[in-house]
N, C-alpha and C positions, 0 to 999 in steps of 0.2 A: 802715535800707534805705527803710524807707515812701514812705509818697503823700506825706508834711510832710517838707519837709526841714530839719533843722538845721546851724547853726554850727554846725564841733568847737569843742571845749573844752579850755583846758588843763588838766590834771591828771587827764581820764578816764582809766576802764579802757581799755585797747587792744579789748577788744570792743567798748567805748563810740563812743569812740574812730573805730574802724574803720565804726560802723554814721553817726555823722554823719558823718566827710568824704565817705563812698559817697552818703550821704545828698544831702549839698551839693554837688557833686558830678555830678548829675542831676536838681537840681531847678530855680526861674526863679532864681535871685540867680546876676546876673556876675561871677566871679572874674578880677580883672587882674593880666597875665602875672606881673607883678611881685609881686602879691601871697603871701606869705609860707605862702598856703593850698594853694600846690602840691607845696611841701617834704612837707607834712606829711603829704600825699591819698600823695605816693610814697615814700617815707624809711619810712611804718607798716609793721612784718612783719604782712602780716594773717590772721589763722588763725581767722577764723571759716569755717563751710560754711554757707551760702543756700540754701536750695531753689530748684527750679525758676523758683516757680512769683513767686516774690520778683526773681528774676535777672531774669527779666520782661519785671515789675515798672519792677525798674530801667529796662532797654533804652528799652521806650515811654513813660517820664518823661523819659530821655538826648532821646529825639528830638522828645520836646511842647517843650523847652523849649531845645534848641542853636541856634534861629532866631534865640536872644538873648542864650542866654550864650557861644556863640560855643565849646565847653570845649571839642569835637572839635579844633575847630584848636589850643585850647591845651594841651590834649595832647600832640599831635602835635610843639608848638614846640618845648617842654620837655623832651620826650624827643631832640633833634635838638640840643639845647643839655647836656645829657648826653654822647650821643655822640661833641660837639666836645671836651667835659671830658677822656671815654677819649683819642680819638683823642693831642692837646694833652700827655698824661703820662704818663711812662712805664709808666709801672703805675696804675692806675685803687686810686680804697678801694673798701672794700665796699659804700659808700653809693651811691658812682655806680655802682658794677653791678647794686646793687639796686635807685636808682630809676629805672636803665634798662626794666629787663626788666621795673620794676610797670606805667612805663608806656608800652613796647611792649607790655602784654598787654591791660591795661587799654584801650589805645588798640583793637586787633585786636578785642575784643569790642562795643562800640558800635557800630563805623562798619562793622563787622560786618552786623550787627541794622539799619543806620539801611540798607546798603547791597541787604540782603533785602528792608527795606518801600517803596525809594522810590518815587515817586506820580509823578516826570517825573524826563523823559530825558536831562536836563543836568547831571542830581544835585547840583542846587543845596540840599539838604535836608541837605546836609553842611557845606554853611556856613561854608568854606574859606578865612576875610574876616577883619579887622581893619581897622580904621580905619587911617589915617596918623599919625595924631600917639600911639595905641599904640604902631603898629610903631617909630616915627622914634623914640620915649622905651627901647626897648624893644634899639636898634639892626638893628634885622633892618630887610633893604634894601627901602624900595621902589616900588623896581619892579623888582622879582622875587615870581610867585605863592607862598603859605604854600605852596605842595604840592611848589615847583621847588624849597624849602629841603629842606622837610622829604626827601624824597627822595634830595638830597644829602649829607645827613647821615647815614643809613639805611646807601648804597651808599657813601660816603667810608669809612664805618666794617670795612662788610664788607667793603671791598676791601681795608682798609689793619691790620686786627688781624688775626692768627692764631687761632687756637682753638687754644686751653687747655683743661684742666677750669676753670680761671677765668670762662672767659668763651663758652667755649659753650653754660650755655642763653639766655643773653644770643645768639650769633648766631642759634641756631634759633628764639629767639621773635622776632626782623628776619627771617627768612626768613618763616616766616605771616605776621607783621602786611604783609609785601610780596605774600605771595598774594592776602591778607581785599584788599587796597588795588589791585587788578589784579584783583579777582573783577568790577569793572566791566561785564567782557565777557560775563559770563554772561545779562545782563542784556540783550543788543542780540541785535543777529538775525545768521544767522549769514553775512551777507554783509558785510562791514563798509564803512558808507557813510559819506560828509563831515559827514553830523549828529552822527554819534556821538560820545558824549561820555564820554574817561577818565579821571580829572587829574587820574591816581596815573601810568599809566605812561604818559604823554603827557610828565610829567616829569619819566619815567626817561628819555627820547629824546632831551630835551633836554639831556641833562648831559654837560660835559666830555669832550673824549675822554681823556683821561689818569682821569677816575674809570671810561665807560665800561669804561677794558682790566684795569685792576684788579678792577673786580668780577667782567666773566667770565674772570680768571683764579684769580683766590678760590675762584669759582662752582665751575669745571674740577678746582681741585686741590683743593675738596673734596671731589669723587667717587671721585676717584682716590687717597689717602689716607684715603676712608673713617673718619672720627673717631670713637671713640669711646671715654666714660670711664665707670669704673667707679665707682658711689660712695663719696667718700668726705667727711664731717663736716667734715673740714680743709680741703679744696679746694673747698666750698661756700658761697660768697663770701656772705650773707644768709639764713643757716640758723637760723630759729627761735627762739629762747631753751630751755633745755630740751628736752622730749620732744614736743611742742605737735606737730600737723603742718602740716603746709607751705598756703599761704592756698588755701581757696574752692574745695573742688575738685571733682571733678565731678560735674555736676547731673543728667545726658541730654542727646537733642540738643535741646530747649525750646534758641529763640534761637541757632541756630549752637555745636550745642553747647557748650553755656559752662561756662567753667570759669574760675573768677579768683581768675589770678596764677598762678607757680610748681611748683604742686606734681602737676598732671594734667599739664604736660611734663618735669617732672626723670624723672616714674616711666614718662612713653612715650621717653624718650630709657634707662633705663635697663632697657626691660622685658625686654631678655634677656643672657645673659653670656659664652654660644655663642662661642667662636673663631670660628666662620665669622656671628654674628650680622649684623644689619643695622643697616645704622648712619641713622638720621633723619636727621640731619643732612647727611649727604650722597644721603638722597634729595631733600630737600629744597630742598638745592641746586640739586640737577637739576634741580628742577620750574622753579624758578623762572631757573632759566639758559630753558629751554621758552619759559617763558611771553614771557621778554625777546626773544627773540633767534624767536619764528614773529612778534610783533604784526607788524602793518602798518597804516602813517596812512592813513585813504584822503582823497587830493585831485581832488576834481573836474575837468578840465581845461576841458570845457563845459556850458550853458546848453542846460535841459531847454524851455527857449522855445525851438530856433534852432528855421527853419521847417522844416526838411527830417525832422524826424521824421518826421512820417506820423501810420500808425500804433503806429509800435514799444511794445514796452511800455515803461516807466518802468521798471523792474526790470531789466530786458536793458539800456537804453542807460544808465541808470548803471555797470552790470557794465563793459560797455562802452568806458564814456567814463572810466573813470576811473584816473589815476596816484595816486600810491603814494610817499608823502617813504620816503628812505634808512632801514633800519633801523640806528642803532651797533652794537648788540652782536650783529647776522648780522655785521656787516664785521667786525667785532673778532673775530668767529669762522673768518672765513675770509681772516684775517690772520695766527692763530697760528703760531708759528714754534717749532720744535722747539727745547726746551733746548742740544740737543747742538749739534748744527750748524743757523747759520745762512747761507742760502744770499745773501742780502743783502750780510752782513757782509766775503764773497767778490768780489761782484759790482759793492761798492759804491755800491748803487741806495737812492734814498732813502727812509725808510720816510711811509706817512700819515696822522700818528697817532702816541700809542706803540706798541710791538712790544710785543705777549702772547707770551710766553716759556713753553712748557710741556715738560715728561718726556715726550715721543711716548712711548717706551717704555712708561712706567708706566701710559700716558693708554690706548695697547693692549692691553696686559695687563687691565685695572679695566675696560674693556669686555670684552673676553675672558671674564672671570666674572663678569657682572651681566648676557649680556645675552637672559638667560631672562624676563630684565624689560622692558617695551614700552617708558620709557622711554632707558634704555639703548640702544636697538633706536633708537630717534629722534632720538637726540644721534651716532651711526655714521652714521644716514643725512647726520644735517645737517653731518657733517664731509666725507664722503667728494665726499659733492655738490657741497661751494661749498670745502673747504680744500684746489688743489691738493699743499701741500706733505703734511698728513698722509697725503694718498690714495699720493700715491709714496711714504713711507714707508710704508704698508703691504703699497705693491705689493712689493717689496724685500728683505719680512720673510720671511724660510725657514722660520721657523717660522709659516707660515701656517696652522694647524688651530687653533692659537689662537683668530682668529676664525670659523671656516668650521663645528670644528666643534660648538660651541655653536648655531652659524646652521641645518646641517645636521640638528640633533638637535630643533629648535623644528619643522621645516619635517615632519618626518619624524610628532612627533603634532600636525601641521593639524587636527585633529578635536576638541582640547583648547583651540586655539590662536583670538585675534580675526583676523576676513579683517585687520582692518589690521594687526596684527603680520606676517601670512604677507606681504603687502602689500611693506612698507620692507622686510621679510626679502628678499625676490625682487630690489627696485626695489640695494638692496647690493649682488645677486651682481650683478644684471647695467651696475651699474657699476664692479665689478671685472673684471670678463670681458673690459668691451672693453679692455682691454690681453692684449698676445699676451702677455707674457714671466708675467702671473699666470696665462695658460690652459695656459704651458710649464710652472708650477713645479708647479702642483697634482698633475698628472702622475708629476712627479720622487718625491712625498715619501709616503711609505709607510709604513700606519699596520696595527700589525702584529694591533688586531681592532676592532669595533666595537661594544664592551657592549649599546649602547641597542636595535640592532638587530634586531629579533626573528626577522623574514619565514623569518634563514637566517644558519649562522655566517658572516662576514664577514672570516677572514684574511688580514694580508699583504696587503691592499686598496689603491692608491691613494686617495690623496684625492678627485685628477678621479673615477675611479671610483663612490670611492662618490656625489660630487656629481652623477656623472648618474643613479643608481641613486635618487636620495634626489629630483632633478626630474622623474621618468620617472612615481614614487611621487605626489607631490603633483597631476601632469597626470590619474592616473589616479584620484585621491582627487576634486579639482575633476569631474570629468567624471559622478560618478556621486551628490556630492554638489550641492557648489556650483555649479555649472554656468556659473562665470564666463570669459568667454571671453577676457579681459583679464587672468587669471590663468593663461589655458593661454597667453594670446601670452609674456607674459615669460619661465614657464619655456623655449617654444621657442628665444626668442633668446636667453638663455641654452646654451642649448644649441648652438643654432648658430652662437657667437662661439666657443667652445669647439669643434668640429669639427673643425678643417682643423688643430689643434694636441695631438688626440688623440694617445698615446701608452700602446702595451698597454691598451687596456681590457681589461677584467676579461670573463675569459665571464658570471657573471652581469648585469654592466654592457650587455655589445652582446647579448647574449639582449632584457636588457630595452629595450634601443634598434629590435630589430624588433618586439618586441612591442605597442612602441606605435603601431609603424606600423598591424601590425592593430589595435588596439584603435579607433584613428578610423577605417580603412576598413570598419571595423565597422557606427561612428554614423555612415559618410558614405553609408554601403548601405542602409542601417535607414532614411533619410531621401532619397534616391534614392528608393527601393521605394514611400515614401510620397507623394511627390512625383506617380507615375505612377501611383497607385491615385486621385488626387484628378482627377487630366488626363484620364483614363479615366469620368471620372465626371460632365465636365464634359457629356456629350453627354443625360445625365438632370437634375443641375440645376446650368444656363449658371452661376446669378452663382455657389453655393456653391461651385462644381468653381475659379472662375477665381479665390473669396478666398482659400481654402485656399490654394490656386496662389503667388499672389501672399507665402503669408505666412510659407510653404516654404521660396522661394528664398534668403532672406538668410543663411539655418542653414545652407544647401547651400554658398552660397560661400563661408560663415564654415571650414567643415572642409575644403572643398577646401582651400583657402591653408591651412589646417593640417597638411593633408596633404602638399602641393607641398613646405610649410617642412622639416619628417620626411625627405621624399628628398631635398633638397638639405642637409642635415646626413650623410645616409650619403653620400651622393655627396663632399661637402668629407674624410670621412673618405677612399673610398675612394681619388680624386685628388689628396691630398696626404698621409700618412696610409699608405696601405694595408700597404708593408712591416711596419712597425710593430705592424700589427693583425687580427694574425691569428685573436683572437675576431672581429673582427666581420665575417672575411670569412666566418668557417665558421658565425655566426651567419644568412647570411647563404640560402649553403647550403642550411644546411637545412629552413629557412622559404622557399626560392623558389619558392615554389608562391602567396603572401602575395601578389604583382608582377602575375602573371600578369591578372587583372582588368582590371587600371589601364594594362593595357603600350599601346592606341589610345587611354586619352583625351588629348585634346588639353594639358590644362596640365601633362599630368606624361609624356608619352611621352618627349622629351628632354634628361628626366632619366631612366625610367628605361633608353634604350636604352644608357647610363652603367652601370648597376646588369645589365643583361644584355650590357655586352662582359667587366664580370667574373666574369660567372659565365659564360659561355659559355670564359674562360680557362681557368678553374678544374673544368669538370667536365671538361675535353676532359685535362686532365689526369690528372684523376682515372678516367678515360677508358682511359688507358694505364697505366695501374696494372695489374700482376699480384699480383694480392692469392691468397694462400693464407689458408678461410674469409673472415668477414664480415669487412666495415666494424668497424672502432671510433671511438670521438670522437677517440682520440691518433691510428691511424692516420692520420685524415682530417685531425688539424691538421698532423701531422708532413705528409704533399702539400702543404697549403696554405704552411708555410713556406718548405720546399724552393723549390718555383716562386717565393713570396712575391718573392726574387732578384734572380729573369730578369724579373721586373713591370716594366715599362717605359710603363704607360698608353697602348697602339702603342692607336689609336682611341677614345680618349676626348676627349669633347665639353670643352673649359675652360669654367668660370661664374664669372662676377665672385662673387668671396665674398661670404658674404650678411655682415652685418653693423650688426647691431643697437646703438642708443644711447638712452642714457635724456635725455628733457628733459621738466625738470616741464613743470606746464599753466601758463595765462597766467596764470591767479590759484589762485597757492596757497594761496592763506587762503584764502580756502572752504571747503577740508578742514582745514589746519593748526590754524586756530584751533580750531576746535570739538575736533578729535583732542587738544588738548594739552589740556583743559580738561578734557574725559571720564580724562586721567591723571590728573591731579590731581584730582579726583573719584574717581578707584576705588582711589587710597593717603592718601582718610579724612578729606581737604576734605569736613567738613559743608555743605554750602549748600541753602536753601530751593527744594525742585524746583518753587512756584510763582511764584518772580521767575524762572527759569531761560529764556530764548530762545534763547542762542543753539547748543541742542543737546536733538535731540527726547529727553523721559525721561519714567517711568510712576511714577504714584505706586500707591505699596503702603498699609498699609493708616495704617502710619505717617507716611507723608509721605516714606521711604526714594528716595532713588536710586535707580535700580535701575542698576549697573556695565555692565550688558551689553545695555541697547536705546541704540534708534535709530542702528547699527553704520551708517557712513558706508567706502565704499572710495574706491577711489585717484583 
């Protein structure tokens, strides 16, 4: 595999033949599609290990000559032909599998190098073209681009072929090749533009609806079933003869973590034998699905030469005047239906394209098991936001703890998670809390214990109470560490949606709710005092005082809004659910002095009138009791419970219930496309940091990508 390519010769030793074939592949002589060279290259069971410097040299030679040889396009076409043969036959031969795996792997290696080192934004250096005569001679569609033909072949195989011990390696290599092919996105900026070119992912968007539906279905089934296969030489269709190791083992991170052919990949598939081990195939399937679902192809509907542009920034103008093609994979995910029950079958409505049928029960259970992983969180978000049938299915499940417990545990450990993951989880809870039946159900589901909650023992606590506790804890953590107002807003919005449906909130949750008001009021008071100090300072330094006062005002307004939401939460519980929540009444009575400083505040006085109506009612009932000895918690609670029966809400003002809903930003692609690729990179997809423009990266000594850099918020 040196600088001077040579032609393969018959009768050569396998090692020499491998060298000659690879040298010819990366060399300057073009081999026609019909040449027997391609069969020799793809059928040879390579056993050589090449040092990383020779691998890099091969990549450089290939990139130098590909413009003339078009070997990248040709090997990808042979891959598509091999996959067609496997689809058309009931049981593919070992040779067909070997050729397909080799073609997929070699293609991914050299394609990745070219993408990482491309100089033009249009990826013309891929040279995915052939002349019409060669296309016609090989029965290739002349009216179709090569990338559309290739992607159709890969997606058709993935969508129609079952994963088995025989085919698992090929499925894995095809998914890896798809990630490589779609990684052109990493070279573009964070905001999709009309001039962005992504040959392979754009080709995926042009596939027939049946191919799209089967691909989405199979990728989700891989995630659900999490296939894993123990190594068995008898089921490995292209094992080298004898005891030779597999082909081209891993040689380091140079040139896109280069390994040539299946040995490294198969070891990756078999890296763990424990019962609860990872499923690399499931993980790759989910990554490919998320990249496809969240891709958006930009189409600008206005011209930058419009006379009314004025001084508008061109980037802002492009963003605001852009529209996007419909993403068929996103549509397929949104239209997925439960295999056990399909509403359309009953209502007789026609489907817009093939139906994606999935076992919602298994999908629900798989998500519950995998929510510690960010990719699974993003899948759940995509489903509950876009698929109304799956959302409805989740809401009627009686075991909501399957999903909520891992979500709450992750929020509990927020300091060890990324802010993106925390946001996704809070948005999922916000979407769920928009449903009144969900809010009622979580307070009826009792948890015998919560082993991961360390602050205190929680025995026989309702799921709703735990949710209140964890959300308030998240606010407290955010107040001291992150100080992100949007995180506050999401937590308080969920609590507000839950409030009218609260049922028997636990003592600890009730105390935490009142403590939340205390915590926010302290922050508000501190800000107000600082503002007062700055106002007084105006006489000494007019300009400085005005500037600082103006800077302080927005934050005071924010905390005023937060305090009002907490008061509305307490109001909703007292107005709609007081008899069912004696612990909330007790917590307010116990800390009633907290509300006094805000009694005459213009933003709070009406809400506090209701709270004081409740306080006056129960304080008077307490005064009427003739007690022997001091009051105890149990005695106070008993008085509250007894008098709650005669509580009719007289004198309470009725306020419109707060109802928070989640709406995606107008340009979600600016967050989700970089976010998805950050997840891809975090799961071991190596890409040259120097070539990445999609998201911020930090270069370390070995130019590795830091997975935690460039965090973005929702």
